[in-house]
ZANU-677785 format. One line per 3 residues: their letters; for each residue x, y, z of C-alpha. Coordinates in Angstrom, 1 decimal, padded with zeros to 4 digits, always signed. Example, Ala and Ser with C-alpha at 12.3 -4.5 7.8 and 13.67 -1.06 7.14 Angstrom:
! ZANU-677785
as = +012.3/-004.5/+007.8 ~ +013.7/-001.1/+007.1 .
***
This chain:
! ZANU-677785
mrk = +067.7/+071.2/+102.6 ~ +066.8/+070.0/+106.1 ~ +068.2/+066.6/+105.4 .
iii = +071.5/+068.1/+104.2 ~ +071.8/+070.1/+107.4 ~ +071.1/+067.1/+109.5 .
all = +073.7/+065.0/+107.6 ~ +076.3/+067.7/+108.2 ~ +075.6/+067.6/+111.9 .
itg = +075.4/+063.9/+112.6 ~ +078.2/+062.5/+110.5 ~ +080.9/+064.5/+112.3 .
slv = +081.7/+066.5/+109.2 ~ +080.3/+069.9/+109.9 ~ +081.6/+073.3/+110.9 .
sct = +080.3/+074.5/+114.2 ~ +077.8/+077.3/+114.0 ~ +079.7/+079.0/+116.9 .
knf = +083.0/+079.1/+115.1 ~ +083.5/+082.8/+115.6 ~ +084.1/+083.6/+111.9 .
sel = +086.7/+081.0/+111.1 ~ +088.0/+080.3/+107.6 ~ +084.4/+079.9/+106.4 .
nts = +084.2/+083.7/+106.6 ~ +086.8/+086.2/+105.6 ~ +087.0/+089.2/+107.8 .
kdg = +087.2/+092.8/+106.6 ~ +091.0/+092.9/+107.3 ~ +091.5/+089.7/+105.2 .
akf = +092.1/+087.2/+108.0 ~ +091.4/+083.6/+106.9 ~ +091.8/+081.9/+110.3 .
tap = +090.6/+082.3/+113.8 ~ +093.2/+083.4/+116.4 ~ +093.8/+080.1/+118.2 .
etl = +093.6/+081.5/+121.7 ~ +090.0/+082.6/+121.2 ~ +088.9/+079.1/+120.5 .
lgp = +090.6/+077.5/+123.5 ~ +088.3/+078.5/+126.4 ~ +084.9/+078.2/+124.6 .
avh = +085.8/+074.7/+123.2 ~ +087.1/+073.3/+126.5 ~ +084.3/+074.8/+128.5 .
tvi = +081.6/+073.4/+126.2 ~ +083.1/+069.9/+126.1 ~ +083.3/+069.8/+129.9 .
knn = +079.8/+071.1/+130.4 ~ +078.4/+068.5/+128.0 ~ +080.4/+065.8/+129.7 .
lnr = +078.9/+066.8/+133.0 ~ +075.4/+066.7/+131.6 ~ +075.8/+063.1/+130.6 .
clr = +077.9/+062.1/+133.6 ~ +074.9/+063.1/+135.8 ~ +072.5/+061.3/+133.5 .
lth = +074.4/+058.2/+132.4 ~ +077.8/+057.6/+134.1 ~ +076.8/+058.1/+137.7 .
elm = +073.6/+056.2/+137.2 ~ +075.4/+053.2/+135.6 ~ +078.2/+053.3/+138.2 .
qvh = +076.0/+053.5/+141.3 ~ +077.1/+056.9/+142.4 ~ +073.4/+057.8/+142.5 .
vtt = +070.1/+056.2/+141.7 ~ +067.1/+057.8/+140.1 ~ +063.9/+057.7/+142.2 .
sdg = +061.7/+057.8/+139.0 ~ +060.6/+054.5/+137.6 ~ +060.6/+056.0/+134.1 .
dei = +064.4/+056.4/+134.0 ~ +065.9/+052.9/+133.7 ~ +069.6/+053.6/+133.1 .
hry = +070.5/+052.1/+136.5 ~ +068.8/+048.9/+135.2 ~ +071.2/+049.0/+132.2 .
vir = +068.5/+050.2/+129.8 ~ +069.9/+052.9/+127.5 ~ +067.6/+054.2/+124.8 .
ple = +069.1/+054.7/+121.3 ~ +068.4/+058.4/+121.4 ~ +070.8/+058.8/+124.3 .
sdy = +073.6/+058.3/+121.8 ~ +073.0/+061.5/+119.9 ~ +073.8/+064.1/+122.5 .
mwn = +077.5/+063.4/+123.1 ~ +078.2/+062.4/+119.4 ~ +076.9/+065.7/+118.1 .
nwy = +078.6/+067.8/+120.7 ~ +082.0/+066.1/+120.7 ~ +082.2/+066.4/+116.9 .
lql = +081.1/+070.0/+116.9 ~ +083.9/+071.0/+119.3 ~ +086.5/+068.9/+117.5 .
tni = +086.0/+071.3/+114.6 ~ +087.0/+074.2/+116.8 ~ +089.9/+072.3/+118.3 .
kdm = +091.2/+071.4/+114.9 ~ +090.8/+075.0/+113.8 ~ +092.9/+075.9/+116.8 .
yeg = +095.8/+073.8/+115.3 ~ +095.4/+075.5/+111.9 ~ +095.3/+078.9/+113.5 .
gka = +098.4/+078.1/+115.6 ~ +100.2/+076.9/+112.4 ~ +099.3/+080.1/+110.6 .
vns = +100.9/+082.3/+113.3 ~ +103.8/+079.9/+114.0 ~ +102.6/+079.1/+117.5 .
naf = +103.9/+075.7/+118.6 ~ +102.1/+076.3/+121.8 ~ +098.6/+076.3/+120.4 .
mgi = +099.4/+073.6/+117.9 ~ +100.5/+071.4/+120.8 ~ +097.5/+072.3/+123.0 .
sli = +095.1/+071.6/+120.1 ~ +096.7/+068.1/+119.6 ~ +096.2/+067.3/+123.3 .
lds = +092.6/+068.4/+123.3 ~ +092.0/+066.6/+120.1 ~ +093.4/+063.4/+121.7 .
wvs = +091.2/+063.9/+124.8 ~ +087.9/+064.4/+122.9 ~ +088.7/+061.8/+120.2 .
sli = +089.5/+059.2/+122.9 ~ +086.2/+059.8/+124.5 ~ +084.3/+059.3/+121.2 .
tdv = +086.0/+056.0/+120.4 ~ +085.9/+054.7/+124.0 ~ +082.1/+055.4/+124.2 .
ygd = +081.1/+054.1/+120.7 ~ +084.0/+052.0/+119.4 ~ +084.9/+052.3/+115.7 .
vpy = +084.0/+055.9/+114.7 ~ +084.7/+058.5/+112.0 ~ +088.1/+059.8/+112.7 .
fda = +090.5/+060.4/+109.7 ~ +087.6/+061.7/+107.5 ~ +085.7/+063.4/+110.3 .
nkg = +085.2/+067.2/+110.5 ~ +086.0/+067.5/+106.8 ~ +082.7/+068.6/+105.5 .
rtd = +083.9/+072.1/+104.8 ~ +087.5/+071.5/+103.6 ~ +087.0/+068.3/+101.6 .
kil = +083.3/+068.0/+101.1 ~ +083.2/+064.7/+103.0 ~ +079.6/+064.4/+104.2 .
qpr = +079.6/+060.7/+104.8 ~ +082.9/+059.9/+106.6 ~ +084.1/+056.3/+106.8 .
fdr = +084.4/+054.7/+110.3 ~ +087.9/+053.9/+111.4 ~ +088.9/+050.9/+113.6 .
qkd = +089.7/+051.8/+117.2 ~ +093.2/+050.4/+117.0 ~ +094.0/+052.7/+114.1 .
iye = +092.5/+055.7/+116.0 ~ +094.5/+055.0/+119.1 ~ +097.7/+054.6/+117.1 .
dlf = +097.1/+058.1/+115.7 ~ +096.2/+059.5/+119.1 ~ +099.6/+058.4/+120.3 .
rkl = +101.2/+060.1/+117.3 ~ +099.5/+063.3/+118.2 ~ +100.5/+063.2/+121.8 .
eea = +104.1/+062.6/+120.8 ~ +103.9/+065.6/+118.5 ~ +102.4/+067.7/+121.2 .
nel = +105.2/+066.8/+123.6 ~ +107.8/+067.9/+121.1 ~ +106.0/+071.1/+120.1 .
lkt = +105.6/+072.2/+123.7 ~ +109.2/+071.7/+124.6 ~ +110.3/+075.2/+123.7 .
ati = +106.9/+076.9/+123.1 ~ +105.8/+080.1/+124.8 ~ +102.5/+081.9/+125.1 .
gts = +102.2/+085.7/+125.3 ~ +100.5/+087.5/+128.2 ~ +097.4/+088.5/+126.3 .
eas = +096.9/+085.0/+124.9 ~ +097.6/+083.4/+128.3 ~ +094.6/+085.4/+129.8 .
ldp = +092.3/+083.3/+127.5 ~ +093.6/+080.0/+128.9 ~ +091.1/+078.9/+131.6 .
iyn = +093.1/+075.8/+132.7 ~ +096.7/+076.9/+133.0 ~ +096.8/+080.6/+132.3 .
gdv = +099.4/+080.1/+129.5 ~ +101.7/+077.8/+131.5 ~ +103.0/+075.7/+128.6 .
akw = +105.0/+073.4/+130.9 ~ +101.8/+072.3/+132.6 ~ +100.1/+071.7/+129.3 .
rkf = +102.9/+069.4/+128.4 ~ +102.5/+067.5/+131.7 ~ +098.8/+067.3/+130.9 .
gns = +099.5/+065.7/+127.5 ~ +101.8/+063.1/+128.8 ~ +099.6/+062.2/+131.8 .
lyl = +096.7/+061.8/+129.3 ~ +099.1/+059.6/+127.2 ~ +099.6/+057.3/+130.2 .
rll = +095.8/+057.0/+130.8 ~ +095.3/+055.9/+127.2 ~ +098.4/+053.6/+127.1 .
lrv = +097.2/+051.8/+130.1 ~ +093.7/+051.5/+128.6 ~ +095.0/+049.6/+125.6 .
sgt = +097.8/+047.7/+127.4 ~ +095.7/+044.6/+127.7 ~ +095.6/+044.2/+124.0 .
gel = +099.4/+043.5/+123.7 ~ +099.4/+045.9/+120.7 ~ +100.8/+049.3/+119.8 .
gav = +103.8/+048.9/+122.1 ~ +101.8/+050.3/+125.0 ~ +103.7/+048.6/+127.8 .
dki = +107.1/+049.6/+126.4 ~ +106.0/+053.1/+126.0 ~ +104.7/+053.3/+129.6 .
kei = +108.1/+052.3/+130.8 ~ +109.8/+054.8/+128.6 ~ +107.6/+057.7/+129.8 .
ves = +107.9/+056.8/+133.5 ~ +111.4/+055.4/+133.7 ~ +113.9/+055.1/+130.8 .
nks = +113.2/+058.5/+129.2 ~ +111.2/+060.3/+131.9 ~ +113.1/+063.6/+131.4 .
nyp = +111.6/+063.8/+127.9 ~ +108.1/+063.2/+129.2 ~ +107.2/+065.4/+132.2 .
ifa = +104.0/+064.3/+133.9 ~ +101.9/+065.7/+136.8 ~ +104.0/+066.2/+139.9 .
snn = +101.3/+067.6/+142.3 ~ +097.6/+068.5/+142.5 ~ +098.6/+071.9/+141.2 .
dsa = +099.4/+070.4/+137.8 ~ +095.9/+068.8/+137.4 ~ +094.0/+069.6/+134.2 .
ilk = +090.9/+071.2/+135.7 ~ +088.8/+074.1/+134.3 ~ +087.8/+075.6/+137.7 .
fqa = +084.3/+076.9/+137.3 ~ +083.6/+080.5/+138.4 ~ +080.7/+082.1/+140.0 .
tap = +080.0/+084.3/+137.0 ~ +080.1/+083.9/+133.2 ~ +081.8/+082.8/+131.1 .
yls = +083.0/+079.8/+133.0 ~ +079.9/+078.6/+134.8 ~ +079.3/+075.0/+135.8 .
efa = +076.8/+073.0/+133.7 ~ +074.8/+072.6/+136.9 ~ +075.0/+076.3/+138.0 .
eyr = +071.5/+077.1/+136.8 ~ +069.9/+073.7/+137.2 ~ +066.8/+073.4/+139.4 .
tld = +067.5/+071.5/+142.6 ~ +064.8/+069.1/+141.5 ~ +066.8/+068.1/+138.4 .
fsv = +070.2/+068.0/+140.1 ~ +069.6/+066.3/+143.4 ~ +066.0/+065.8/+144.5 .
nng = +065.3/+063.0/+141.9 ~ +068.7/+061.4/+142.5 ~ +069.4/+059.5/+145.8 .
lae = +073.0/+058.6/+146.4 ~ +073.6/+054.8/+146.1 ~ +074.5/+052.4/+148.8 .
ffi = +077.7/+051.3/+147.1 ~ +078.9/+054.9/+146.8 ~ +078.0/+055.9/+150.4 .
nnl = +079.0/+052.7/+152.2 ~ +082.6/+052.7/+151.1 ~ +083.1/+056.3/+152.1 .
nsw = +081.5/+055.6/+155.5 ~ +083.8/+052.6/+156.1 ~ +086.8/+054.7/+155.4 .
ndp = +085.5/+057.7/+157.4 ~ +086.2/+059.6/+154.3 ~ +086.1/+063.4/+154.7 .
rla = +084.9/+064.0/+151.1 ~ +081.5/+062.9/+152.3 ~ +080.9/+066.3/+153.6 .
kwa = +081.3/+067.8/+150.1 ~ +079.6/+065.1/+148.2 ~ +076.5/+064.0/+150.2 .
tkk = +073.8/+065.3/+152.6 ~ +072.8/+063.7/+155.8 ~ +069.5/+062.2/+156.7 .
dna = +068.8/+061.8/+160.4 ~ +072.4/+062.7/+161.1 ~ +073.8/+059.9/+158.9 .
ytg = +075.0/+059.3/+155.4 ~ +072.8/+056.6/+153.9 ~ +072.4/+055.4/+150.4 .
iks = +069.7/+053.5/+148.4 ~ +069.8/+050.4/+146.3 ~ +070.6/+050.6/+142.6 .
gya = +069.0/+048.3/+140.0 ~ +065.7/+048.0/+141.7 ~ +062.8/+046.5/+139.9 .
vgq = +060.0/+048.5/+138.4 ~ +057.6/+049.5/+141.2 ~ +060.2/+049.1/+143.9 .
gqd = +061.4/+052.7/+143.9 ~ +062.9/+054.2/+147.1 ~ +062.8/+057.7/+148.5 .
pis = +066.3/+059.3/+148.5 ~ +068.1/+059.5/+151.7 ~ +071.5/+061.1/+151.2 .
qyp = +071.7/+063.4/+148.1 ~ +074.1/+065.7/+146.3 ~ +074.4/+069.0/+148.3 .
adl = +073.3/+072.1/+146.5 ~ +076.8/+073.5/+146.8 ~ +078.1/+070.9/+144.3 .
qke = +076.1/+072.7/+141.5 ~ +078.7/+075.4/+141.5 ~ +081.7/+073.4/+142.7 .
pll = +084.9/+074.5/+140.8 ~ +086.5/+071.0/+140.9 ~ +083.8/+069.4/+138.8 .
gni = +085.6/+070.9/+135.8 ~ +088.1/+068.0/+136.1 ~ +089.6/+066.4/+132.9 .
iny = +092.4/+064.4/+134.5 ~ +094.1/+065.0/+137.9 ~ +097.2/+064.1/+139.8 .
gel = +095.4/+061.5/+141.9 ~ +094.2/+059.6/+138.9 ~ +097.7/+059.6/+137.5 .
qfi = +099.1/+058.1/+140.7 ~ +096.5/+055.3/+140.5 ~ +097.5/+054.7/+136.9 .
lae = +101.1/+054.4/+138.0 ~ +100.0/+052.1/+140.9 ~ +098.3/+049.7/+138.4 .
caa = +101.3/+049.9/+136.1 ~ +103.6/+048.9/+138.9 ~ +101.3/+046.2/+140.1 .
rgf = +101.3/+044.7/+136.6 ~ +105.1/+044.9/+136.4 ~ +105.1/+047.5/+133.7 .
isl = +107.3/+049.8/+135.8 ~ +109.5/+049.4/+138.8 ~ +110.7/+052.9/+139.7 .
nta = +108.4/+052.9/+142.8 ~ +106.2/+050.2/+144.4 ~ +102.6/+049.9/+143.6 .
qsy = +101.8/+050.6/+147.3 ~ +103.7/+053.9/+147.3 ~ +101.9/+055.1/+144.1 .
yea = +098.6/+053.9/+145.6 ~ +099.1/+055.8/+148.9 ~ +100.2/+058.9/+147.0 .
gvn = +097.0/+058.7/+145.0 ~ +094.8/+058.5/+148.0 ~ +096.6/+061.4/+149.6 .
aai = +096.2/+063.5/+146.4 ~ +092.6/+062.6/+145.8 ~ +091.5/+063.7/+149.3 .
tmw = +093.7/+066.8/+149.6 ~ +092.6/+068.0/+146.2 ~ +089.2/+068.5/+147.8 .
gft = +090.7/+070.5/+150.7 ~ +090.7/+067.8/+153.3 ~ +093.4/+066.0/+155.3 .
vpd = +093.7/+062.2/+155.1 ~ +092.5/+060.7/+158.4 ~ +095.4/+059.1/+160.5 .
dyl = +094.0/+055.6/+160.2 ~ +092.7/+055.8/+156.6 ~ +095.5/+053.8/+155.1 .
tgs = +096.2/+051.6/+158.2 ~ +092.9/+050.8/+159.9 ~ +090.3/+050.8/+157.2 .
tar = +089.4/+048.7/+154.1 ~ +091.5/+051.1/+152.1 ~ +094.7/+049.6/+153.6 .
wst = +097.2/+048.1/+151.3 ~ +098.3/+044.6/+152.2 ~ +101.5/+043.0/+151.0 .
syn = +099.6/+039.7/+151.0 ~ +097.3/+040.8/+148.2 ~ +097.7/+039.1/+144.8 .
iie = +097.7/+041.2/+141.6 ~ +093.9/+041.0/+141.2 ~ +093.3/+042.2/+144.8 .
qiq = +095.8/+045.0/+144.3 ~ +094.1/+046.2/+141.1 ~ +090.7/+046.0/+142.8 .
lis = +091.9/+048.2/+145.7 ~ +093.4/+050.7/+143.3 ~ +090.3/+050.7/+141.1 .
vqk = +088.0/+051.4/+144.0 ~ +089.9/+054.5/+145.0 ~ +090.2/+055.6/+141.4 .
yyt = +086.5/+055.4/+141.1 ~ +086.1/+058.1/+143.7 ~ +088.9/+060.2/+142.2 .
lff = +086.8/+060.2/+138.9 ~ +083.8/+061.7/+140.6 ~ +081.9/+063.7/+138.0 .
tdf = +084.6/+063.1/+135.3 ~ +082.8/+062.5/+132.1 ~ +082.5/+058.7/+131.3 .
qsw = +085.8/+057.7/+132.9 ~ +084.6/+055.5/+135.8 ~ +082.3/+053.5/+133.4 .
iey = +085.2/+053.2/+130.8 ~ +087.5/+051.9/+133.6 ~ +084.9/+049.5/+134.8 .
rrt = +084.6/+048.0/+131.3 ~ +088.4/+047.7/+131.2 ~ +089.0/+046.2/+134.6 .
gfp = +085.7/+044.8/+136.0 ~ +086.2/+047.0/+139.1 ~ +084.9/+048.2/+141.3 .
ilp = +082.6/+045.2/+141.9 ~ +079.1/+046.6/+141.9 ~ +076.1/+044.9/+143.6 .
kgn = +073.4/+043.8/+141.2 ~ +069.8/+044.7/+141.8 ~ +066.9/+042.4/+141.0 .
glq = +065.6/+044.8/+138.3 ~ +068.6/+044.7/+136.0 ~ +068.0/+044.3/+132.2 .
ndg = +070.5/+043.6/+129.4 ~ +070.9/+040.1/+130.9 ~ +072.4/+041.8/+133.9 .
mmp = +075.4/+042.9/+131.9 ~ +076.9/+046.4/+132.3 ~ +076.6/+048.1/+128.9 .
trl = +079.9/+047.9/+127.1 ~ +079.3/+050.9/+124.8 ~ +076.6/+053.2/+123.4 .
kyp = +074.9/+052.3/+120.2 ~ +075.5/+054.5/+117.2 ~ +073.1/+057.5/+116.8 .
vnv = +069.9/+056.8/+114.9 ~ +070.5/+059.5/+112.3 ~ +074.0/+058.2/+111.6 .
qtl = +072.5/+054.8/+110.8 ~ +070.2/+056.4/+108.2 ~ +072.3/+059.2/+106.7 .
nrt = +075.7/+057.4/+106.6 ~ +074.3/+054.0/+106.2 ~ +076.9/+052.3/+104.0 .
nyq = +079.7/+053.3/+106.3 ~ +077.6/+052.5/+109.3 ~ +076.9/+049.0/+108.1 .
qav = +080.6/+048.4/+107.4 ~ +081.4/+049.6/+111.0 ~ +078.9/+047.2/+112.5 .
anm = +080.3/+044.3/+110.5 ~ +083.8/+045.2/+111.8 ~ +082.7/+045.7/+115.4 .
ggd = +080.6/+042.5/+115.4 ~ +077.3/+044.3/+116.2 ~ +075.8/+047.5/+117.3 .
dlk = +074.3/+046.9/+120.7 ~ +075.0/+047.4/+124.4 ~ +076.9/+044.2/+124.6 .
tkv = +079.3/+044.8/+121.7 ~ +082.8/+045.2/+123.0 ~ +085.3/+047.7/+121.7 .
wwn = +088.8/+046.7/+120.6 ~ +090.7/+047.3/+123.8 ~ +088.0/+045.4/+125.8 .
r = +087.8/+042.2/+123.8 .
***
């Protein structure tokens, strides 16, 4: 019995135990589905909290936002133990069950709004799973209850992305004329039932994912980017300001608390010193966000080296401020600043020409800083290393854009690491203690239990991927 339960959990085929009496249980009044609005807040909140957990542990460590001061944690040295893979795999697939049930509930009550919202959230979470692991269960996933599929096959990332694009297209159409009632809107922690903003969220996420795969030359990604931004933009509304950003703003009281709200200071900041790379750029720009993101030591913002060798640990200097533990903006999914940097890169690469890459870039900088409540310093874009130069070649332009995007993705799940794998930027200094042949991990290995309990499908996936290690590249990164 224990093995059966584990198999249901790990293979991405189970029903969440927090499903609030979905179709698995029939209520006394005969209901056979969960009201979709009741699934929205808990699912989104749980995903974001789990993302933050691993952003602190993995993403920010790999990407030199902070550095552990404990020799025992080697993630900054590119050492990622196999058991690290289990946490997000289990949690993402759990919440996908609730997100997919939201679609079925919306369909049952003829709610185009919740069907569309479900498709957007499905695309968001599914993209995270495949971007972190590569080929994963997708078409057969989350079907343990409905189809008795306990060992789902792994699908190729290209096929997954093609279906994500289909879902985002469907969501855009469903949300065109959709509405949400007042009572249902009160259960929407992101947009309070504003369907127009959900539609912008879906299309902005679409652009993130299209740019991600554009280097493959497949799936018509470049043509679709141009259609969304230029040739058919009226049909694809996207974020127009910071107010459109997809952020679950954490509250001071339940239910929407930050993942870090009840952490000990020791676990959140004391054991993590901010890295030199992260601090030095912000210092060079005189960036006002430093006041929110870092503490001072001896009246200065100072970082420590990442990738140090065993036995060469350093005492933290600047650290995360305690106020960040309850910061509402850490509930970010995708924001307006990131979208502007996406458009800047698209313009630099010649995918679009509606505006210049420089204009998108500068709009992104402005959005990223003002989102945190600050004003852009007068000389930020003219007198610092953040300045755009018309003499820059395309590589230099993308590097400049990517560095600013890196800061816009502060505490946003795995995005800065995923973007680094795609572009090679920002250029991170390499410490003398790096492992993995000094190569940034290109994915996480499949969970150990998946290798055992879904072995045949696992072996086929490994053959298709070309290996299961920290150097195996996913489809869009080859």
